[in-house]
C-alpha positions as CSV (number, residue, x, y, z in Angstrom):
1,M,84.9,27.7,15.9
2,P,84.7,31.4,14.9
3,K,81.2,32.7,14.4
4,K,80.2,33.0,10.7
5,K,79.1,36.3,9.5
6,P,75.7,36.4,7.9
7,L,75.6,36.9,4.2
8,P,74.0,40.0,2.8
9,G,70.2,39.8,3.2
10,Q,70.4,36.9,5.6
11,L,69.0,37.3,9.2
12,E,71.3,36.7,12.1
13,I,69.9,34.0,14.4
14,D,70.8,33.9,18.1
15,S,72.8,30.8,18.9
16,N,70.7,30.0,22.0
17,F,67.4,30.2,20.1
18,H,67.0,26.4,19.9
19,E,67.1,26.1,23.7
20,K,63.7,27.9,24.0
21,P,64.1,29.1,27.6
22,H,60.6,30.7,27.5
23,V,58.8,27.4,27.0
24,Q,57.1,25.9,30.1
25,Q,56.9,22.2,30.8
26,V,53.2,21.1,30.9
27,A,52.1,17.9,32.7
28,V,50.5,15.4,30.3
29,R,47.0,14.4,31.4
30,K,45.8,10.9,31.3
31,K,43.7,9.9,28.4
32,H,40.0,9.1,29.0
33,P,39.2,5.4,28.9
34,K,37.8,4.2,25.6
35,R,34.0,4.4,25.5
36,Q,32.1,1.4,24.2
37,L,29.8,2.5,21.3
38,L,26.4,0.9,21.2
39,F,25.4,0.1,17.7
40,K,21.7,-0.5,17.0
41,D,20.3,-2.9,14.5
42,S,21.2,-1.7,11.0
43,K,17.7,-2.6,9.9
44,P,15.4,-1.4,12.7
45,D,11.7,-2.3,12.6
46,K,9.9,0.3,10.6
47,G,6.5,-1.3,10.7
48,W,4.4,-3.1,8.0
49,M,1.9,-2.5,5.3
50,I,-1.1,-4.5,4.0
51,A,-2.5,-3.9,0.6
52,G,-5.5,-5.3,-1.2
53,F,-6.1,-5.1,-4.9
54,D,-9.2,-5.7,-7.1
55,V,-8.0,-6.3,-10.7
56,S,-10.3,-6.3,-13.7
57,L,-10.2,-5.5,-17.4
58,S,-11.3,-1.9,-16.8
59,C,-9.5,-1.1,-13.5
60,I,-6.8,-1.9,-11.0
61,A,-7.9,-0.6,-7.6
62,G,-5.9,-0.8,-4.4
63,A,-6.3,0.0,-0.7
64,A,-3.7,-0.2,2.1
65,I,-3.3,0.2,5.9
66,A,0.0,0.3,7.8
67,Y,1.7,0.5,11.1
68,D,4.5,3.1,11.4
69,A,6.9,1.6,14.1
70,I,9.0,4.8,14.2
71,L,6.1,7.0,15.1
72,N,4.2,4.2,16.9
73,K,1.1,5.1,14.8
74,F,-1.4,3.2,12.6
75,K,-2.1,4.7,9.2
76,G,-4.7,4.4,6.5
77,P,-6.6,3.5,4.6
78,V,-5.2,5.1,1.5
79,F,-6.2,4.3,-2.1
80,V,-5.0,4.1,-5.7
81,N,-7.0,3.6,-8.8
82,Q,-5.9,3.0,-12.4
83,R,-8.9,3.0,-14.7
84,W,-9.0,2.3,-18.4
85,T,-11.7,2.8,-21.1
86,K,-12.4,1.0,-24.4
87,E,-10.0,3.4,-26.1
88,D,-7.0,2.0,-24.1
89,H,-5.1,-0.9,-25.8
90,Y,-5.6,-4.3,-24.2
91,F,-1.8,-5.0,-24.0
92,E,-1.2,-1.7,-22.3
93,R,-3.4,-2.9,-19.5
94,V,-1.8,-6.3,-19.2
95,G,1.7,-4.8,-19.2
96,F,0.9,-2.1,-16.7
97,R,3.6,-1.6,-14.0
98,S,1.5,-2.6,-11.1
99,H,4.3,-2.4,-8.6
100,E,4.2,1.4,-8.9
101,L,0.7,1.3,-7.3
102,V,2.2,-0.4,-4.3
103,L,4.9,2.2,-4.0
104,D,2.3,4.9,-4.3
105,L,0.3,3.5,-1.4
106,E,3.5,3.3,0.7
107,H,4.5,6.9,-0.1
108,Q,1.0,8.2,0.7
109,M,1.6,7.0,4.3
110,L,5.1,8.5,4.3
111,L,6.7,5.0,4.7
112,T,9.8,3.3,3.3
113,L,9.5,-0.3,4.2
114,P,11.5,-3.4,3.3
115,L,9.8,-5.6,0.8
116,E,9.4,-8.4,3.3
117,K,7.2,-6.1,5.5
118,I,4.7,-5.5,2.7
119,F,1.8,-8.0,2.4
120,I,-0.3,-7.9,-0.7
121,A,-3.6,-9.8,-1.5
122,E,-5.3,-9.8,-4.9
123,E,-8.7,-11.2,-5.6
124,E,-8.3,-14.3,-7.7
125,P,-9.5,-14.0,-11.4
126,W,-12.6,-16.2,-10.9
127,P,-13.9,-18.7,-8.4
128,F,-12.8,-22.3,-8.9
129,G,-15.1,-24.3,-11.3
130,L,-16.7,-21.2,-12.9
131,I,-15.5,-21.8,-16.5
132,K,-18.2,-22.4,-19.0
133,G,-18.3,-22.3,-22.7
134,G,-19.8,-18.8,-23.0
135,D,-17.5,-17.3,-20.4
136,S,-14.2,-18.4,-21.7
137,G,-13.5,-15.1,-23.6
138,W,-13.7,-12.6,-20.7
139,L,-12.3,-15.2,-18.2
140,K,-9.2,-15.5,-20.5
141,Q,-8.7,-11.7,-20.4
142,Q,-9.3,-11.6,-16.7
143,A,-6.7,-14.3,-16.1
144,E,-4.2,-12.4,-18.3
145,M,-4.8,-9.2,-16.3
146,S,-4.2,-11.0,-13.1
147,G,-1.1,-12.6,-14.4
148,G,0.3,-9.3,-15.6
149,F,-0.4,-7.7,-12.2
150,L,1.3,-10.5,-10.3
151,G,4.2,-10.6,-12.7
152,S,5.1,-7.0,-12.1
153,L,5.1,-7.4,-8.4
154,L,7.3,-10.5,-8.4
155,H,9.7,-9.0,-10.9
156,Y,10.4,-6.1,-8.6
157,G,11.0,-8.2,-5.5
158,F,7.6,-8.4,-3.7
159,R,7.3,-11.9,-2.3
160,N,4.5,-11.7,0.3
161,V,1.8,-11.9,-2.4
162,S,-1.3,-14.1,-2.3
163,Q,-4.6,-14.5,-4.0
164,M,-7.9,-14.4,-2.2
165,N,-11.2,-16.1,-3.1
166,T,-14.2,-13.8,-3.3
167,I,-16.1,-15.7,-0.6
168,R,-13.4,-14.9,2.0
169,W,-13.9,-11.1,1.9
170,R,-17.6,-11.4,1.3
171,Q,-17.9,-13.4,4.5
172,M,-16.1,-10.8,6.5
173,V,-18.3,-8.0,5.1
174,A,-21.5,-10.0,5.8
175,N,-20.4,-10.7,9.4
176,D,-19.8,-7.0,10.0
177,L,-23.2,-6.0,8.5
178,G,-25.0,-8.7,10.5
179,I,-26.2,-10.7,7.4
180,T,-25.2,-13.8,5.5
181,T,-23.8,-14.3,2.0
182,H,-27.0,-16.2,1.0
183,V,-28.5,-14.6,-2.1
184,S,-31.7,-13.7,-0.2
185,K,-29.7,-11.6,2.2
186,W,-26.7,-10.5,0.1
187,K,-28.9,-9.2,-2.8
188,E,-31.5,-7.3,-0.8
189,P,-34.1,-5.6,-3.0
190,K,-34.2,-2.4,-0.9
191,L,-30.6,-1.6,-2.1
192,C,-32.1,-0.9,-5.5
193,M,-33.6,2.4,-4.3
194,L,-30.6,3.3,-2.2
195,Y,-28.0,2.9,-4.9
196,N,-30.1,3.3,-8.1
197,C,-29.2,-0.1,-9.4
198,T,-30.9,-3.2,-10.8
199,P,-31.8,-6.2,-8.5
200,A,-29.1,-8.3,-10.1
201,D,-26.4,-5.8,-9.1
202,T,-27.5,-5.1,-5.5
203,G,-24.9,-7.5,-4.0
204,K,-22.0,-5.6,-5.5
205,F,-22.8,-2.6,-3.3
206,R,-22.4,-4.4,0.0
207,T,-18.7,-3.4,0.2
208,K,-19.6,0.3,-0.2
209,Q,-22.3,0.0,2.4
210,W,-19.8,-1.7,4.8
211,A,-16.9,0.7,4.1
212,L,-18.9,3.9,4.6
213,A,-20.7,2.5,7.7
214,Y,-17.5,1.6,9.5
215,S,-15.7,4.7,8.3
216,A,-18.4,6.8,9.9
217,N,-18.3,5.3,13.3
218,G,-14.5,5.6,13.6
219,N,-13.9,2.2,15.1
220,Y,-11.7,0.7,12.4
221,W,-9.5,3.2,10.6
222,Q,-7.4,6.3,11.1
223,E,-8.6,7.9,7.9
224,S,-12.1,8.3,6.6
225,V,-13.3,6.5,3.4
226,P,-14.6,8.8,0.6
227,N,-18.0,8.4,-1.0
228,W,-16.9,7.9,-4.6
229,P,-19.4,8.0,-7.5
230,D,-20.7,4.7,-8.6
231,I,-19.7,3.0,-11.9
232,I,-22.0,3.0,-14.9
233,K,-21.8,1.3,-18.3
234,S,-21.1,3.5,-21.3
235,Q,-21.5,2.2,-24.8
236,K,-18.6,4.3,-26.0
237,L,-16.1,4.1,-23.1
238,G,-17.1,1.0,-21.1
239,N,-17.2,1.2,-17.3
240,I,-16.8,4.7,-16.1
241,P,-17.6,6.8,-12.9
242,R,-21.0,8.3,-13.0
243,P,-20.9,11.8,-14.5
244,K,-22.8,14.5,-12.7
245,N,-26.5,14.7,-13.5
246,S,-26.4,11.3,-15.1
247,R,-29.6,9.2,-14.6
248,A,-28.1,5.9,-15.7
249,K,-28.4,2.9,-13.5
250,S,-25.4,2.0,-11.4
251,H,-23.6,-1.1,-12.5
252,Q,-21.3,-1.4,-9.4
253,P,-19.7,0.8,-6.8
254,D,-16.1,2.1,-7.1
255,D,-13.6,-0.8,-7.2
256,R,-11.7,0.7,-4.3
257,Y,-14.4,-0.5,-1.9
258,D,-13.7,-4.1,-2.9
259,A,-10.0,-3.5,-2.6
260,L,-10.5,-2.2,1.0
261,A,-12.5,-5.3,1.9
262,I,-9.7,-7.5,0.5
263,C,-7.1,-5.5,2.4
264,W,-9.0,-5.7,5.7
265,T,-9.7,-9.5,5.3
266,H,-6.1,-10.1,4.6
267,Y,-5.2,-8.2,7.8
268,Y,-7.5,-10.4,9.9
269,E,-6.1,-13.5,8.4
270,L,-2.5,-12.4,9.1
271,L,-3.6,-11.5,12.6
272,Q,-5.1,-14.9,13.2
273,D,-1.9,-16.6,12.0
274,G,0.1,-14.6,14.5
275,I,2.1,-12.8,11.9
276,L,1.0,-9.2,12.9
277,P,0.0,-7.5,16.1
278,G,-3.5,-6.2,16.7
279,L,-4.6,-3.0,15.2
280,D,-5.6,-1.2,18.4
281,K,-5.8,2.5,18.7
């Protein structure tokens, strides 16, 4: 067949171009054998957190300790405190989003834990058999505050929630202080001078005495416990932290000390049940 002439503007291509004489043959290498990928658990153990809460009409106080399995480090205690005065509406307190306090405790320790690894204990509203005619009013409000607190936790998926009788954490505090919960030992008169309180209120300060003593010797916790101002009664605002230069008698210590005692007692109970490992440094 005669060779066609290129059209105007068309390049002339060599007829032997498709043979590619300049291309060298390269030997094909064998493929590497397939490597087996090792997949870890999609939900690795990140640790656990224990939180204790003291709930009342004037305050929700919380304390928490935790174990960070990623860093192999124990953390805490850390604290939260939501306080109200007489100026705050009652239903705003009952409807408070208490689960946010738990998340705040978790974030303070730089943790993101599954809900099943968070253990929460709240002091029960009142001891069994306490109801009397004159106490029914404030006990009703105390029960409603406790119910609102628990309802928020359960609504947002927290399931390891329990209530604790007062005598359980008081017994732990008394054992550590080397005393008993009998009124003659628990309400020691010399505490009146130490905490500027009345004899009837001395027993309330045992948790503060315990927390600061064991924070100072460094045997229990990774973080120190602050010395917060005591709570006094104000006719206008209710229970408030003691202002500077105030001479008013202390009504009780900061609620966060009770929350820490509840938290630590809950840890001991989980430890005895074999649910958690020991908190050793």
